[in-house]
VEXDREN-2710 file (C-alpha; in Angstrom, 1 decimal):
% VEXDREN-2710
k/r/px/py/pz
1/MET/0.0/0.0/0.0
2/LYS/1.5/3.3/-1.0
3/LYS/1.4/6.0/1.7
4/GLN/-0.5/9.1/0.7
5/LYS/-0.3/12.5/2.1
6/GLY/-2.2/12.7/5.3
7/ALA/-2.2/8.9/5.7
8/VAL/-1.9/7.6/9.3
9/VAL/0.8/5.0/9.9
10/ARG/0.7/2.7/12.9
11/MET/3.9/0.9/13.9
12/ARG/2.7/-1.9/16.3
13/ASP/4.4/-3.4/19.3
14/CYS/7.4/-1.1/19.4
15/ARG/9.7/-0.5/22.3
16/ILE/9.7/3.3/22.3
17/LEU/11.9/5.8/24.2
18/ARG/9.4/8.3/25.4
19/GLU/9.5/10.7/28.4
20/GLY/12.5/9.2/30.0
21/ARG/11.6/5.6/29.8
22/ILE/11.3/2.7/27.3
23/ILE/7.7/1.6/26.9
24/LYS/6.0/-1.1/24.8
25/GLU/3.6/0.9/22.7
26/ASP/2.5/1.6/19.2
27/LEU/4.0/4.6/17.3
28/TRP/1.5/6.7/15.3
29/ILE/2.7/9.0/12.5
30/ARG/1.0/11.4/10.1
31/ASN/2.4/14.1/7.9
32/GLY/5.9/13.8/9.3
33/HIS/4.9/14.1/13.0
34/ILE/4.2/11.8/15.9
35/ILE/0.5/11.9/16.7
36/ASP/-1.6/11.0/19.7
37/PRO/-3.9/8.0/18.9
38/GLU/-6.5/9.1/21.4
39/VAL/-7.1/12.3/19.5
40/LEU/-7.3/10.3/16.3
41/PHE/-9.8/7.8/17.8
42/PHE/-12.1/10.1/19.8
43/GLU/-12.0/13.4/18.0
44/GLU/-11.4/12.4/14.4
45/ARG/-13.2/9.0/14.6
46/ARG/-10.6/7.3/12.4
47/SER/-7.8/4.7/12.7
48/ALA/-4.6/3.8/10.8
49/ASP/-4.4/3.7/7.0
50/ILE/-1.2/1.6/7.2
51/SER/-0.2/-0.8/10.0
52/VAL/3.1/-2.7/10.3
53/ASP/4.6/-4.9/13.1
54/CYS/7.7/-3.4/14.5
55/LEU/9.3/-5.5/17.3
56/PHE/12.4/-3.3/17.6
57/LEU/13.6/-0.4/19.8
58/ILE/12.7/3.0/18.4
59/ALA/14.6/6.0/19.7
60/PRO/14.7/9.7/18.6
61/GLY/17.1/10.3/15.8
62/PHE/20.7/11.2/16.8
63/ILE/21.9/14.8/16.6
64/ASP/25.6/15.6/16.0
65/ILE/26.5/19.2/16.9
66/GLN/30.2/18.9/16.0
67/ILE/31.2/17.1/12.8
68/ASN/34.0/18.4/10.6
69/GLY/33.3/16.2/7.6
70/GLY/33.4/12.5/6.6
71/PHE/33.5/10.1/3.7
72/GLY/36.5/11.8/2.2
73/VAL/35.5/15.4/2.5
74/ASP/36.5/18.1/5.0
75/PHE/34.2/21.1/5.3
76/SER/37.0/23.5/6.2
77/SER/39.1/22.5/3.2
78/CYS/36.3/23.1/0.7
79/THR/36.1/25.9/-1.8
80/GLU/33.1/28.0/-2.7
81/ASP/32.4/25.7/-5.6
82/SER/32.7/22.4/-3.6
83/ILE/31.1/23.1/-0.2
84/GLU/27.5/22.4/-1.2
85/GLU/28.4/19.1/-2.8
86/ALA/30.4/18.1/0.3
87/ILE/27.6/19.0/2.6
88/ALA/25.2/17.0/0.4
89/LEU/27.4/13.9/0.5
90/VAL/27.8/13.9/4.3
91/ARG/24.1/14.5/5.1
92/LYS/23.2/11.7/2.7
93/ARG/25.5/9.2/4.3
94/LEU/25.1/10.1/8.0
95/VAL/21.6/8.6/8.1
96/ALA/23.2/5.1/8.0
97/TYR/24.5/5.7/11.5
98/GLY/21.2/7.0/12.9
99/VAL/21.9/10.7/12.6
100/THR/18.9/12.7/11.5
101/ALA/20.2/16.2/12.2
102/PHE/23.7/17.8/12.5
103/CYS/25.7/21.0/12.6
104/PRO/28.4/21.1/10.0
105/THR/31.6/22.4/11.7
106/ILE/34.1/24.8/10.3
107/ILE/37.3/25.0/12.3
108/THR/39.7/28.0/12.5
109/SER/39.9/29.6/9.0
110/SER/40.7/32.9/7.3
111/PRO/38.0/35.6/7.1
112/ALA/38.1/35.1/3.3
113/LEU/37.2/31.5/3.6
114/TYR/34.4/32.1/6.0
115/HIS/32.9/34.6/3.6
116/GLN/33.2/32.1/0.8
117/LEU/31.8/29.1/2.6
118/LEU/29.2/30.2/5.1
119/PRO/26.7/31.6/2.6
120/HIS/26.5/28.1/1.0
121/ILE/25.7/26.2/4.3
122/LYS/22.1/26.8/5.1
123/ARG/19.7/25.4/7.6
124/SER/17.5/22.9/5.7
125/GLU/15.0/20.2/6.5
126/GLY/16.0/16.5/6.3
127/GLY/14.4/13.9/4.1
128/LEU/15.4/11.4/1.4
129/HIS/18.3/13.7/0.6
130/GLY/19.7/13.2/4.1
131/ALA/19.9/14.6/7.6
132/GLU/18.6/18.0/8.6
133/ILE/21.1/20.9/8.9
134/LEU/20.4/22.7/12.2
135/GLY/23.0/25.5/11.6
136/ILE/26.7/25.9/11.4
137/HIS/29.1/25.3/14.3
138/LEU/32.0/27.7/14.0
139/GLU/34.9/26.3/16.0
140/GLY/37.4/29.2/16.1
141/PRO/39.3/31.3/15.2
142/PHE/38.9/33.1/18.5
143/ILE/40.7/30.5/20.6
144/SER/43.9/30.2/22.6
145/LYS/47.1/29.7/20.7
146/ASP/48.3/27.4/23.5
147/LYS/45.3/25.1/23.1
148/LYS/44.8/25.3/19.4
149/GLY/45.0/21.5/18.8
150/ALA/45.0/20.8/15.1
151/HIS/43.9/24.4/14.2
152/ARG/46.4/26.4/12.1
153/LEU/48.4/28.7/14.4
154/GLU/48.7/31.5/11.8
155/LEU/44.9/31.8/11.6
156/VAL/44.1/31.9/15.3
157/ARG/42.8/35.2/16.6
158/GLN/43.8/36.4/20.0
159/ASP/41.3/39.1/20.9
160/LEU/37.8/40.3/20.3
161/ASP/38.3/43.9/21.0
162/GLY/36.3/44.8/18.0
163/GLY/33.2/43.2/19.6
164/MET/30.2/42.8/17.4
165/SER/31.7/44.4/14.3
166/GLU/34.8/42.2/14.5
167/LEU/32.6/39.0/14.6
168/GLU/30.7/40.2/11.6
169/GLU/33.9/41.2/9.7
170/THR/35.4/37.8/10.5
171/TYR/32.5/35.5/9.6
172/GLY/30.3/37.7/7.5
173/SER/26.6/36.9/8.1
174/LEU/25.9/34.8/11.2
175/LYS/22.3/34.1/10.1
176/GLU/22.9/30.3/9.6
177/THR/25.1/29.9/12.7
178/ALA/23.9/27.7/15.6
179/ILE/27.1/27.4/17.7
180/ILE/30.4/29.3/18.1
181/THR/33.3/28.0/20.1
182/ILE/35.3/30.7/21.9
183/ALA/38.1/30.9/24.4
184/PRO/36.8/33.1/27.3
185/GLU/40.2/34.5/28.2
186/LEU/40.4/36.6/25.0
187/ARG/40.1/40.4/25.3
188/GLY/36.5/41.5/24.5
189/CYS/35.2/38.0/24.8
190/MET/32.5/38.6/27.5
191/GLU/30.9/41.3/25.4
192/ALA/30.9/39.0/22.4
193/ILE/29.4/36.2/24.5
194/ARG/26.5/38.5/25.6
195/TYR/25.9/39.7/22.0
196/LEU/25.9/36.2/20.5
197/SER/23.6/34.8/23.2
198/GLN/21.2/37.6/22.7
199/ARG/21.0/36.7/19.1
200/GLY/20.1/33.1/19.9
201/ILE/23.6/31.7/19.0
202/VAL/24.9/29.1/21.4
203/VAL/28.3/30.0/22.8
204/SER/30.5/27.0/23.7
205/LEU/33.8/27.4/25.6
206/GLY/36.7/25.5/24.1
207/HIS/40.3/25.5/22.9
208/SER/41.0/27.5/26.0
209/GLY/43.4/27.8/29.0
210/ALA/40.8/29.5/31.2
211/ASP/40.6/28.9/34.9
212/ILE/37.4/28.1/36.7
213/VAL/36.7/31.7/37.7
214/LEU/36.9/33.0/34.1
215/ALA/34.8/30.0/32.9
216/GLN/32.1/30.8/35.4
217/GLU/32.1/34.4/34.4
218/ALA/31.6/33.4/30.8
219/VAL/28.6/31.2/31.8
220/ARG/27.1/34.2/33.7
221/ASN/27.4/36.2/30.5
222/GLY/25.6/33.6/28.4
223/ALA/27.9/30.7/27.5
224/ARG/26.1/27.4/27.7
225/CYS/28.4/24.6/26.6
226/MET/31.9/23.3/26.6
227/THR/33.4/22.0/23.4
228/HIS/34.8/18.4/23.5
229/LEU/35.4/18.3/27.3
230/PHE/38.9/17.4/28.4
231/ASN/40.3/18.0/25.0
232/ALA/42.1/21.3/24.2
233/MET/41.8/22.6/27.8
234/PRO/43.9/22.4/31.0
235/PRO/43.8/19.2/32.9
236/PHE/41.9/19.0/36.1
237/HIS/43.7/20.3/39.3
238/HIS/42.1/20.2/42.7
239/ARG/43.0/23.9/43.4
240/ASP/41.8/25.1/40.1
241/PRO/39.8/22.6/38.1
242/GLY/39.7/24.9/35.1
243/MET/36.9/24.8/32.7
244/ILE/36.4/21.1/33.6
245/GLY/35.1/22.3/36.9
246/LEU/31.9/23.6/35.2
247/ILE/30.6/20.0/35.2
248/ALA/30.0/20.4/38.9
249/GLN/27.8/23.4/38.1
250/ALA/24.5/21.8/36.9
251/LYS/22.8/25.1/36.4
252/ALA/24.2/28.3/34.9
253/ALA/23.9/31.3/37.2
254/PRO/21.7/34.2/36.0
255/ALA/23.5/37.0/34.4
256/LEU/24.4/39.7/36.9
257/GLY/22.6/43.0/36.6
258/GLN/19.3/44.8/37.2
259/GLY/16.2/42.5/36.8
260/CYS/18.1/39.2/37.0
261/LEU/16.1/37.9/40.0
262/LYS/12.8/38.8/38.3
263/ALA/14.0/37.0/35.1
264/LEU/15.0/33.9/37.2
265/ALA/11.6/33.8/38.9
266/SER/9.9/34.0/35.5
267/ASP/12.1/31.2/34.2
268/LEU/11.1/28.9/37.0
269/THR/7.5/28.8/35.5
270/SER/8.7/27.3/32.2
271/ALA/10.3/23.9/31.8
272/SER/11.7/25.0/28.4
273/ALA/13.3/28.1/29.9
274/ALA/14.7/26.0/32.8
275/GLN/16.6/23.9/30.2
276/GLU/18.4/27.1/29.0
277/ASP/20.2/27.3/32.4
278/VAL/21.9/23.9/32.1
279/VAL/25.6/23.9/31.4
280/TYR/26.2/21.3/28.7
281/PHE/29.5/19.7/27.5
282/GLY/30.4/17.7/24.4
283/LEU/32.1/14.3/24.9
284/ILE/33.9/12.3/22.2
285/ALA/33.2/8.8/23.2
286/ASP/35.2/7.0/20.6
287/GLY/37.4/5.1/23.0
288/VAL/40.4/7.1/21.9
289/HIS/40.0/10.8/22.6
290/THR/38.5/10.4/26.1
291/HIS/39.4/7.7/28.5
292/THR/36.5/5.6/29.8
293/ALA/37.1/6.7/33.4
294/SER/36.9/10.4/32.3
295/LEU/33.7/9.7/30.5
296/LYS/32.3/8.1/33.7
297/ILE/33.5/11.0/35.9
298/ALA/32.0/13.7/33.7
299/TYR/28.7/11.9/33.3
300/ARG/28.3/11.0/37.0
301/ALA/29.0/14.6/37.9
302/HIS/26.4/16.2/35.6
303/PRO/24.4/13.6/33.6
304/LYS/21.9/16.2/32.2
305/GLY/24.6/18.2/30.6
306/ALA/26.3/15.4/28.6
307/ILE/26.1/15.6/24.8
308/LEU/27.8/13.0/22.5
309/VAL/29.7/14.5/19.6
310/THR/31.7/12.7/17.0
311/ASP/34.1/15.6/16.1
312/ALA/34.6/13.4/13.0
313/ILE/37.1/14.3/10.3
314/SER/37.1/13.4/6.6
315/ALA/38.4/9.9/7.3
316/MET/35.2/8.9/9.1
317/GLY/33.3/6.3/7.0
318/MET/36.4/5.5/5.0
319/PRO/37.6/1.9/4.6
320/VAL/40.7/0.6/6.4
321/GLY/43.8/1.6/4.6
322/ARG/45.7/4.7/3.5
323/HIS/43.9/7.7/2.0
324/ASN/45.1/11.1/0.8
325/LEU/42.8/13.5/2.4
326/ALA/43.3/17.3/1.9
327/GLY/46.9/16.6/0.9
328/VAL/47.7/14.5/4.0
329/GLU/48.3/10.8/3.9
330/ILE/46.1/9.3/6.6
331/GLU/46.0/5.7/7.7
332/VAL/42.6/4.4/8.9
333/THR/42.7/1.3/11.1
334/GLY/39.0/1.0/12.0
335/ASP/38.7/2.8/15.3
336/THR/41.4/5.4/14.7
337/ALA/43.1/7.6/12.1
338/HIS/46.8/8.4/12.2
339/ILE/49.1/10.4/10.0
340/ALA/50.5/7.6/7.9
341/GLY/53.8/6.2/9.3
342/THR/53.4/7.9/12.7
343/ASN/51.6/7.5/16.0
344/THR/50.0/10.9/15.7
345/LEU/46.2/10.9/15.9
346/CYS/44.6/13.2/13.3
347/GLY/41.1/13.3/14.6
348/SER/38.0/11.2/15.3
349/VAL/36.6/8.6/12.8
350/ALA/33.8/7.6/15.2
351/THR/30.2/7.4/14.0
352/MET/27.4/8.5/16.3
353/ASP/26.0/5.0/16.8
354/ARG/29.4/3.7/17.8
355/CYS/29.7/6.6/20.3
356/VAL/26.4/5.6/21.9
357/ARG/27.5/2.0/22.4
358/SER/30.9/3.1/23.7
359/PHE/29.3/5.6/26.1
360/LEU/26.9/3.0/27.4
361/THR/29.7/0.6/28.2
362/ALA/32.0/3.2/29.7
363/THR/29.6/4.9/32.0
364/GLN/27.4/2.0/32.8
365/CYS/24.4/4.3/32.5
366/SER/20.9/3.2/31.6
367/LEU/19.9/2.5/28.0
368/VAL/17.6/5.5/28.1
369/GLU/20.4/7.8/29.3
370/ALA/22.8/6.6/26.6
371/LEU/20.3/7.4/23.9
372/GLU/19.3/10.8/25.3
373/VAL/22.9/12.1/25.3
374/ALA/22.8/11.7/21.5
375/SER/19.3/13.0/21.0
376/LEU/17.4/14.9/23.7
377/HIS/20.4/16.8/25.2
378/PRO/21.7/18.3/22.0
379/ALA/18.1/19.3/21.1
380/GLN/17.7/21.0/24.4
381/LEU/21.0/22.9/24.0
382/LEU/19.7/24.2/20.6
383/GLY/16.3/24.9/22.0
384/LEU/14.7/22.4/19.7
385/ASP/13.5/19.8/22.2
386/ARG/9.8/20.3/21.5
387/ARG/10.3/18.8/18.0
388/LYS/13.7/17.1/18.0
389/GLY/15.3/14.6/20.3
390/THR/12.0/13.3/21.5
391/LEU/9.1/11.0/20.4
392/ALA/6.5/13.1/22.3
393/PHE/3.2/13.7/20.5
394/GLY/3.6/16.6/18.0
395/ALA/7.4/16.1/17.6
396/ASP/9.0/15.5/14.2
397/ALA/8.9/11.8/13.3
398/ASP/12.7/11.6/13.1
399/PHE/13.8/8.3/14.7
400/VAL/16.2/5.4/14.5
401/VAL/15.3/1.7/14.7
402/LEU/17.8/-0.3/16.7
403/ASP/18.4/-3.9/17.5
404/GLN/19.3/-5.3/20.9
405/ASP/22.9/-4.5/20.3
406/LEU/22.1/-0.9/19.4
407/GLU/23.0/-1.5/15.8
408/VAL/21.1/0.7/13.4
409/LEU/18.5/-1.2/11.4
410/ALA/16.7/1.8/9.8
411/THR/16.5/5.6/10.0
412/PHE/13.4/7.7/9.5
413/ILE/13.1/11.4/8.9
414/ALA/9.7/13.1/8.9
415/GLY/8.1/9.7/9.0
416/GLN/10.0/8.5/5.8
417/CYS/12.5/5.7/5.8
418/VAL/15.7/7.3/4.5
419/TRP/18.0/4.3/5.1
420/ARG/17.6/0.7/6.1
421/ARG/19.9/-2.2/6.5
422/ASP/19.6/-4.7/3.6
423/GLU/18.5/-7.8/5.4
424/GLU/15.3/-9.7/5.7
425/ARG/14.1/-8.4/9.1
426/THR/14.2/-4.8/8.0
427/ARG/13.4/-5.3/4.3
428/HIS/10.0/-6.7/5.0
429/PHE/9.3/-4.2/7.8
430/VAL/10.2/-1.1/5.7
431/SER/8.6/-2.3/2.4
432/THR/5.2/-2.3/4.1
433/LEU/5.6/1.4/4.7
END
């Protein structure tokens, strides 16, 4: 039976992650959204047009807020002529790993390159063409030279004295930007954080040598996240835990100034507004970049703030062997990528589904918690949790079908199957839809 517009689809006997628990229930879908069957029955007096048995686990689609590329392409190495094709390739292939939405990440680059690339990366809905683009993540260039990581030293900027005008001169339009990673110790940084936050752009602290006092000041000014916790920041010390110490701060303090207490009181009346006060942190759970003990410590300290990111490079999704990527010879061994002939790591090649499995094993958290750090939490950070990262009634029907080992069997965006594993158990299930 071919699904028509407005048709009601019923997926029977699913195990669904909904409202913080896994329940055995049917999933009802219409026009790309999750619907309430009681409204359908009692108000519309109708039932399903299409029904299919689904004996698998269904979770909200994964959201990757930090991904530099994959499948042989690196966003920051693209040209004005190649960036759209690169984005199209990655968004098309990410769905095989359960990712239904993502933030293409551009690392430290020249103003000229930002001006060339950013106008060609636009927010756009997902579908058969691939995962949804939620906005750009700009990781740099306003970072610490001492904590630059793989970013090019000559392109790192050491101050933001120019404030708003300097941001716009550097990046051009910020219209499509969702997240900007900044080091809070730079001159003029606090003003920039306030400005960006007021525009609805998430400020994430990273590639920084800041101490805990400065990190807390940045949070009071509007910063809401930390970029790849533990990486490119000072190690934890008991007298000054540095930025890592923010994981002990489950809620961000209200910005200082007139009216802050009134604003806080108002926020307490709204669950959505309360989420805006959470300090979040990205974790690369690839088994390489962050030790399992560190993952467990961070998660146990502040479970509601954890967000899984792949921070994947162009070698992600490439077969084992040597590849010339952006002029560098890289050797992929499966779990890692090194500069060929050396022991030097050159970035993550983790896929999001693998990160979920690794995180579950490392932290010994519940299955619900492991799935929410890859779906609900990033949606909350971006203020999209009413329609993304959830299977609540009214939300977008973006979800991933998983087996008992958390291997991806199928990925759906707006109620459409955009990828499925080619085997009997999923072939029959999806063909009915």
